[in-house]
C-alpha positions as a Markdown table, in Angstrom:
| # | Residue | x | y | z |
|---|---|---|---|---|
| 1 | Met | 1.6 | 15.5 | 13.9 |
| 2 | Arg | 4.1 | 12.6 | 13.6 |
| 3 | Leu | 7.4 | 13.3 | 11.9 |
| 4 | Ile | 8.1 | 11.1 | 8.9 |
| 5 | Lys | 11.3 | 9.4 | 8.1 |
| 6 | Lys | 13.9 | 11.1 | 5.9 |
| 7 | Asn | 13.5 | 8.7 | 3.0 |
| 8 | Asp | 9.8 | 9.1 | 2.9 |
| 9 | Asp | 9.7 | 12.9 | 2.8 |
| 10 | Asp | 9.6 | 13.2 | -1.0 |
| 11 | Leu | 6.7 | 10.7 | -1.2 |
| 12 | Ala | 4.9 | 12.6 | 1.5 |
| 13 | Ala | 5.5 | 16.0 | -0.2 |
| 14 | Glu | 4.3 | 14.5 | -3.5 |
| 15 | Ala | 1.1 | 13.2 | -1.9 |
| 16 | Ala | 0.5 | 16.6 | -0.1 |
| 17 | Met | 1.0 | 18.6 | -3.3 |
| 18 | Arg | -1.3 | 16.3 | -5.3 |
| 19 | Gly | -4.0 | 16.6 | -2.6 |
| 20 | Gly | -3.5 | 20.3 | -2.5 |
| 21 | Ala | -4.0 | 20.7 | -6.2 |
| 22 | Ile | -7.1 | 18.5 | -6.2 |
| 23 | Gly | -8.5 | 20.5 | -3.2 |
| 24 | Ala | -7.8 | 23.8 | -4.9 |
| 25 | Leu | -9.4 | 22.7 | -8.1 |
| 26 | Lys | -12.5 | 21.6 | -6.1 |
| 27 | Tyr | -12.8 | 24.9 | -4.2 |
| 28 | Cys | -12.2 | 27.0 | -7.2 |
| 29 | Thr | -14.9 | 25.2 | -9.1 |
| 30 | Val | -17.4 | 25.8 | -6.3 |
| 31 | Ala | -16.3 | 29.4 | -6.0 |
| 32 | Leu | -16.6 | 30.0 | -9.8 |
| 33 | Phe | -20.0 | 28.5 | -9.9 |
| 34 | Thr | -21.2 | 30.5 | -6.8 |
| 35 | Gly | -19.7 | 33.6 | -8.3 |
| 36 | Gly | -21.6 | 33.1 | -11.5 |
| 37 | Val | -24.8 | 32.5 | -9.7 |
| 38 | Leu | -24.3 | 35.6 | -7.5 |
| 39 | Asn | -23.4 | 37.7 | -10.5 |
| 40 | Ala | -26.5 | 36.7 | -12.3 |
| 41 | Thr | -28.9 | 37.1 | -9.3 |
| 42 | Trp | -27.5 | 39.7 | -6.9 |
| 43 | Pro | -27.0 | 43.3 | -8.1 |
| 44 | Lys | -24.6 | 44.3 | -5.3 |
| 45 | Phe | -22.2 | 41.4 | -6.3 |
| 46 | Arg | -22.5 | 42.5 | -9.9 |
| 47 | Ala | -21.4 | 46.0 | -8.9 |
| 48 | Val | -18.1 | 44.6 | -7.4 |
| 49 | Arg | -15.2 | 45.2 | -9.8 |
| 50 | Pro | -13.6 | 42.1 | -11.4 |
| 51 | Pro | -10.2 | 42.4 | -9.6 |
| 52 | Gln | -12.0 | 42.1 | -6.2 |
| 53 | Lys | -13.9 | 39.1 | -7.5 |
| 54 | Met | -10.6 | 37.5 | -8.5 |
| 55 | Trp | -9.4 | 38.0 | -4.9 |
| 56 | Leu | -12.3 | 35.8 | -3.9 |
| 57 | Met | -11.0 | 33.1 | -6.3 |
| 58 | Val | -7.5 | 33.5 | -4.9 |
| 59 | Ala | -9.0 | 33.0 | -1.4 |
| 60 | Ala | -10.9 | 29.9 | -2.5 |
| 61 | Phe | -7.7 | 28.6 | -4.2 |
| 62 | Leu | -5.6 | 29.0 | -1.0 |
| 63 | Gly | -8.2 | 27.6 | 1.2 |
| 64 | Gly | -8.7 | 24.6 | -1.1 |
| 65 | Phe | -5.0 | 24.0 | -1.4 |
| 66 | Gly | -4.4 | 24.1 | 2.3 |
| 67 | Asn | -7.3 | 21.9 | 3.1 |
| 68 | Gly | -6.5 | 19.3 | 0.4 |
| 69 | Ser | -2.8 | 19.1 | 1.2 |
| 70 | Asp | -3.4 | 18.7 | 4.9 |
| 71 | Thr | -6.0 | 16.0 | 4.3 |
| 72 | Ala | -3.8 | 14.1 | 1.8 |
| 73 | Phe | -0.7 | 14.4 | 4.1 |
| 74 | Thr | -2.7 | 13.2 | 7.1 |
| 75 | Asn | -4.0 | 10.2 | 5.1 |
| 76 | Tyr | -0.5 | 9.4 | 4.0 |
| 77 | Glu | 0.7 | 9.4 | 7.6 |
| 78 | Arg | -2.2 | 7.2 | 8.6 |
| 79 | Arg | -1.5 | 4.7 | 5.8 |
| 80 | Asp | 2.2 | 4.6 | 6.9 |
| 81 | Arg | 1.3 | 4.1 | 10.5 |
| 82 | Glu | -1.2 | 1.3 | 9.6 |
| 83 | Met | 1.6 | -0.4 | 7.7 |
| 84 | Gln | 4.0 | -0.1 | 10.7 |
| 85 | Ile | 1.3 | -1.6 | 13.0 |
| 86 | Arg | 0.7 | -4.4 | 10.5 |
| 87 | Leu | 4.4 | -5.2 | 10.3 |
| 88 | Ala | 4.8 | -5.1 | 14.1 |
| 89 | Asn | 1.8 | -7.4 | 14.5 |
| 90 | Gln | 3.3 | -9.8 | 11.9 |
| 91 | Gln | 6.7 | -9.9 | 13.6 |
| 92 | Arg | 5.0 | -10.5 | 17.0 |
| 93 | His | 3.0 | -13.4 | 15.4 |
| 94 | Asn | 6.2 | -14.8 | 13.9 |
| 95 | Ile | 7.9 | -14.7 | 17.3 |
| 96 | Leu | 5.1 | -16.4 | 19.0 |
| 97 | Tyr | 4.0 | -18.9 | 16.4 |
| 98 | Gly | 6.8 | -19.0 | 13.9 |
| 99 | Ala | 6.9 | -17.7 | 10.3 |
| 100 | Pro | 5.0 | -19.8 | 7.7 |
| 101 | Gly | 8.3 | -20.5 | 5.9 |
| 102 | Glu | 9.8 | -21.8 | 9.1 |
| 103 | Lys | 6.9 | -24.2 | 9.6 |
| 104 | Leu | 7.3 | -25.7 | 6.1 |
| 105 | Ala | 11.0 | -26.0 | 6.6 |
| 106 | Ala | 10.5 | -27.7 | 10.1 |
| 107 | Ala | 7.9 | -30.1 | 8.6 |
| 108 | Ala | 10.3 | -31.0 | 5.8 |
| 109 | Ser | 13.2 | -31.6 | 8.1 |
| 110 | Leu | 11.0 | -33.7 | 10.4 |
| 111 | Ser | 9.7 | -35.8 | 7.6 |
| 112 | Thr | 13.1 | -36.6 | 6.0 |
| 113 | Pro | 14.7 | -38.2 | 9.1 |
| 114 | Ser | 11.5 | -40.2 | 9.9 |
| 115 | Glu | 11.4 | -41.7 | 6.4 |
| 116 | Ala | 15.1 | -42.7 | 6.6 |
| 117 | Ser | 14.7 | -44.2 | 10.1 |
| 118 | Ser | 11.5 | -46.0 | 9.4 |
| 119 | Ser | 12.9 | -47.9 | 6.4 |
| 120 | Ser | 15.3 | -50.6 | 7.3 |
| 121 | Pro | 18.2 | -51.6 | 5.0 |
| 122 | Ser | 16.9 | -55.2 | 4.6 |
| 123 | Ser | 13.4 | -54.2 | 3.6 |
| 124 | Ser | 14.3 | -51.9 | 0.7 |
| 125 | Pro | 17.2 | -53.3 | -1.3 |
| 126 | Thr | 17.3 | -50.7 | -4.1 |
| 127 | Ser | 20.0 | -51.0 | -6.6 |
| 128 | Pro | 20.6 | -49.4 | -10.0 |
| 129 | Thr | 19.5 | -52.7 | -11.6 |
| 130 | Ser | 16.2 | -53.0 | -9.9 |
| 131 | Pro | 13.4 | -54.6 | -11.9 |
| 132 | Ser | 11.5 | -51.3 | -12.3 |
| 133 | Ser | 14.4 | -49.5 | -13.8 |
| 134 | Ser | 15.3 | -52.5 | -16.1 |
| 135 | Ser | 11.7 | -52.7 | -17.5 |
| 136 | Ser | 11.6 | -49.0 | -18.2 |
| 137 | Ser | 14.9 | -49.2 | -20.0 |
| 138 | Ser | 13.8 | -52.2 | -22.1 |
| 139 | Ser | 10.5 | -50.6 | -23.1 |
| 140 | Ser | 12.2 | -47.5 | -24.3 |
| 141 | Ala | 14.7 | -49.4 | -26.6 |
């Protein structure tokens, strides 16, 4: 079993306790139903005193709690490990191919100098009093 990090121990314990409670509830429900059926159909079980029957419920509770908590904790570790693998694969992909944000920034930085170098000063004489700006100001007045 893999040891979890110090900051995840409360989350792991919570998941294990929740899984244990669900497992105990499941096992106790099955044991109660089985005990009712046995009590109704089998005279030897009916002859057993109620305190001994309750020990069977305690055994079912402990078994269900142990099984449920172990299953929930194992699933918690598996999800955590899958997340670690996914992050490692993403970092490896970013190293090899670059992050998506880096590609957009690189494309923007490449397009800005090319636009400035492609336009010559004589071909685009833009001034604050260009015809397009004067027509828009006259139409609004």
